[in-house]
N, C-alpha and C positions, 0 to 999 in steps of 0.2 A: 662131380665128374672131372676128369682130367681136362686141362685147357686145350683148346684147339688153336692151331696156328692160323694166321690169316690165309695162308696158302691152302690149308685143308678144309676151311669153312665151306667153300662151294661144294665139295664132295659130300659133306654132311647134309647140307641143305638139299642136295639132289636126292638123297636117300629118304629123308623124312624131315618134317618140321617139328622141332621140340616146342613144348608149351612155354618154355622160359629160356631166354638168352641173357647172358651177362657179358658186357664188353667193358674192359678196364685197361688202363695203361697210358703211357706218356706220348706215344706217337699218334698225333692227331689224324694224320692221313689214313693210317691203318684202321683206327677206330671208325672214322667216317666211312671208309669203303666197306668195312664189315657190316656196319649198320645199314648202308645202302643195299648190300647184297641180301640181307635178311628181309628188308622191306620189299624188295623186288619179288623175291620168291613168295613171300606172304601175300602180296597183291595178286600174283598169278594163281595162288591157291584159294582165292576167294575172300581174303581178309580185306574187305573193301573199305571199312571205316578205320580211321586212325585217330587216336586221342593221345595227346602229349602232355605230361605233367612235368614241369621244371621245378625242382626243389631249390628254392632260394628265399632269403628273407624270412618272413614269418609264415612259411608254407603250412597249410592246413592239411594234416595227414588224413583227415577224414575223407578228403577228395579221392585218395587212393581206394578206400573202401567203396565209395560211391561208384567210381569208375569200374571197379572189379565186378560190381553187382548189376550195374545198369545194362540193359539190353539195347542193342542198336535199333534205331528206327528204320534204318535203310538196308541193313545187311545182317546176316546171322552170325558172321565172324568179325572180330575186331582185333586190331593191332594196338596195344597199349604200350606207350613209351614212357619210361620214368628216367628223367635226366637229373643227376645229382652233381653239378659242376664242382662243388667243394669236396665231394667225397665223404662228407660228414652229415649223415641223416639226423643226428641227435637222438636222444633217448626214445622219444615217441616214434620217430622214423625207424629206428633200429627194430623196435617191436613190430611195427607194421611190415617191414621187409621180411622179418622172420616168419610172420603169419603168411605172407605172400609165398615164401619158399615152401612152406608146409602145405599150402593148398592153393596152387595157381588157379585163377578164375577159369571157368568153363568157357568154351567157344572163343577164347581170347589167347592171342600170342603176345606174351609180355616181354619187353626188351628193356633191360636196365643198363644205363650207360653211365660209367664212372670215369674219373681221371686217373692219373697215376696215384696209387695208394701207398701210404707208409706201412711199415711192418705191423704197427699196432692195429691199423685198420684191416689189414689182410688177415690178422688172427682174431678179429672181433667175431662175436657170435652171429651178428647179422650177415657179415660177409661169408663166413664159412657155411651158413645155412643156405644162402643163395648159391654159392659155388657148388654145393652138394646136389642141389636140385636143378641147376641150369646147365645148359651148354655154354661153356665159358670161352671167350676169345680174349687173349691178352695182346694188347696192342704194343708190342715191344719195339723199341727203336731198331732201325736197320743199321748195323755198324758198318764201318769201312770195309771190313773183310767180306761181309755179306752183300755189299752194295752192287758189285758187278753182276752177281747172280740174279739179284732182284731186277736190275735193269735188263738183263738178257731175257728173263722170263716175260717181262712186259713187252719187249720187242718181238718175242716169238708169237705173242698173241696177235700182233698186227702183221705177222709174216715177214719180219725183218730180223737181221742179226748183225753182229759186230765181231771183229777179231778180238782176241784177248788183249792185245795192246790198246785197241780203241776202247774197249770196255773199261780198262784201267784209267785211261784219259778221261772218259765220261764220268767215272766215279769221282775222280779228283775235282772235277768242275762242279759237282752237285752235292758233295759230302755235307751232311748236317742239315740239308734242306730238302726233305723228301717230297714235299708238295711241289717244289720247283722241279725236282727230278722227274716227277710224273708229267709235268707240263712239257718238259724238254723231250721226253719220250713221245708224248702225243704229237708234238710239233714235227718230229721226224716222220710220222705217218703221213703228214700233210706235204712234206717236202720231197720225200723219196718213195719210189715204188718198192714193192716187196723184194726181198733178197738181201744180200749183204751190203751194208753201207760202207763205202770207202772211207778210210781214216781221214783223208784230206777233206772230204765232204763233211764228215762229222765235226772236225776241228773248226771248220768255217761256220758251222750251224749252231753248235751248243754254246749257250751263254755260260759265263762263269758266275754261278749263283751259290757257290759253297758258303756255308755258314758254320762257324766254329764256336764251340763252347770251351772255356778254359779248362774244364774238367776232362776234356778229351785229350789234353796235352800229355797227361800222365801216361796213358796207354801208348801214345805215339813215341815219346822219348824212351820209355822203358823197353819198347820193342826194338829200338835201334833204328827207327825209320827217320833218318835225318832229313830227307827231302820233304816228307809229310810235316815234320816239325817246323821246318822253315816256312812252308806254305801256310800252316796254321797261324804262326806268329805274324806273318804278313797280313793275313785276313783279320786277326784280332785287332792289330794296330789300326788297320784301315776302317774297321767298324767302330773305332773309338773306345775299345775296351780299356779299362784302367790297368796300367802296368802293375799296380800293387796286387791284383788278383793273380796275374801270371807269376809274380814273385812269390806269392804265397804257395802256389802249386809247386813251383820248382824247389823252394826251400823245404817244404814238407817232404817231398820225395827224396831229396838229398839226406835229410835227417833220418827218414825211414830206412834208406839203404844202409846208412851207418849203423843204426840200431840192429838191423837185420844181420849185418856182417858180424857184429859182436855176439848176437844171439847164436848164430851158427857156429861161431868160434867156441862158444860155451857148450856146444853139443846139442843144442835144441834144433828142431826142424822148422821149416817154413810153415807147415801146417800148425805146429804148436804156437808159433809167433803171430799167426795171421790175425787173431782177434785183438791181441795187444797192440799190433801195429796198424790195424784197420786195413789189412790187405785182403780184398775180396775180389772174386771173379778173375778177370784178365790180369789185374795188377798182381794177384798172388802168383799166377802162372809165370808172369814176366819178370818178377823181382829177382829171382835167383840167377837167371841168365844175365840180367843187367849187372849184377854184382861181379860176374866173371868178366864182363866187358869193361866196367868202370872200377878202377882200383881205389884203395883207401886214400892214397895221397891225392888223387884227382878229386875225390869227394870232399876232402878237407879244403882243397883249393876252391871248389865250387861253393862251399859254405861261405868262404870269404868273399867270393864274387857276389853272392846273394846279399851279403851285408853291404857291399859297395852299391849295388842297385838300389837298396833301401835308402841309403844316404842320398843318392842321386834323385830319387823320387821326392824326397823331403827337401831337396835343395841345399843339403849340407855339404855336397861334394859336386864339383862340375862334372859334366859328361852326360851322355844319352843313356838313360836307364834301359830303353828298348835294345840298344846295341849290346849292353852288358848282359841282358837277359838272353839275347841271341847266342852269345858266347857260352853262357851256362847251358842253354838247351842243346847246342851243338855238341858240347862235351858230354852231356848226359846221354845223348843218343848215339854218338860215335865212339865214346869211351876214350877220348883223348883229353 
């Protein structure tokens, strides 16, 4: 079955309950809320007993067969949860999950919860069998571009709203920390009545809980968002991130842009070069506009600045590596 978004799950649950649900993905809050929604609707529909199997260590997969066949002593309907935190069921588990997908147990709503999976796991026989038989919810991260809309929908549920400017400010304060973002939205329901919340009230109320990943930097500077890049670097340094990881991200992108420029000059397309240069998703879309903004002379200069930052990190040259990296990031995003 095609994947459901977290937003569309309540609608599906309102129409009918499927015998099998599969939740997977890296955004813990989305996965948690999806599972809670399924549990709540199942409970209201009479699935009074709940059994949880957590697959870890030397898990005995015969327990799944027993749980599938056992009848409840207290209710006619049962919710069976199978949690696989590693995302790796092993050979025996793979066979058991394929059997489960082929014949979900009667009078049982089965919920399988998985983490973010690698490409090999997503294409495995056990996963494809589950995905074909289940209602699938993928817990995708909420990116910076989608975050204002996500916040606005949450606020709407509690009868509140923000201006576009206030939503952008809110998103900046909670980017990369969705659980804290939910907590901040919930806090606004306690602090203010229904209606539009004034920007000044919001600014005084919302904590700065943003968390950044070094891998988000690439999208930020390739998109030319200088303010976001500066904010992310401040956050990474404050969180104690190693500057060598930021250097790696910057130097990789500079080299990628140089190779992309040469490939385009040779008559190839970005799509042709994507696999070779590992340009996927947003990075593929942003790379060519970034090349129009950042010229070859600037890129060569930035490569030299990356080498300088490397020497500073190793103590072979005096100077602040973070300051050098900020210059590199500013040039990559602004094109100067």
